[in-house]
Structure formats: C-alpha cells, structure tokens
N, C-alpha and C positions, 0 to 999 in steps of 0.2 A: 504493498501501501504504499503511494506517495503521497502526501499531499503540496499540493501549490495554493500560495499565496496569490491572491487577483483584489486586490488594493481596489484596482477601480470599477467593480462590481457597485451597486448601488442599488440596484431593485428590480424585482419580478421581472421586467422585462430584458435585462439585464440574461439573468438566470434561464429564462426562455431560450433565449438566445445562444448563450452557452451550451445549454442541452440540446438543443437540437443541432451544434453543429458538433457537440461531438457523437452524438447519437448516430450523426453518416457515418463517422469514423471508426464506428461499430467498438467503439471503447467500453469499459465499464468505469461508472463515473460515480461520485455524488457530490451536487453541488450546498451548501450554506451559504447562505446571502450575510445571516446575522454572521458569522466568521470569518464570511471573506473569500473564502475557499471554495476550492473544486478538489475533490479524492480521488486519484487516478488508482484504479486493483489493476493492477499490472508492475508491469515491466519499464525499464529503463526508455524503451524504445516508446512505450506506448503512455508514456511521461512526455517523450520526444515532441512524439505526436499532436498530444493534448497541449503544448506551451507553443508548438508552431500553430494552432486551429485557433487557440486564442489568442495568438498578437494577429491573426488576418483578420480576425473581430475587431480588435482593435486595443486589445483587452492586455497589460502587461502582466505574463504570471512567469513567479521563482517560485524554484523548488524549498520548501520546508528546512 
C-alpha cells in the first residue's frame, strides 16, 4: 500500500475526477478528501502510474 499526498484536492468534484481517471488505469485505490490522500493498493509501478495520471489532471502528488 502506497499513500500519495495530493494537497490540491479541495472538493468532491476533485475526488470524482481523480476516481474516474484512476479507474480508467485499472488501479486499486482509495481517495480521502479529508486527508487529501490517495492510497494505492499495488506496487511502485502502480504508484508511478497514479502520480502521472494525477499530474495529467493538474494535481501534484507525492509519495508520503
């Protein structure tokens, strides 16, 4: 399990955009608006895919 900090996530619309994009990548994940995190259930490659996907959406993401 890898936790990504996504400080620019501010609302439920952000959560929806992130969820849709990560689902398209077939990733197993959990988004927490309260903690401003995305938890990836997978390997380093999955985390890298998630980070790149989030950056494509305009969100900076860093491994905690």
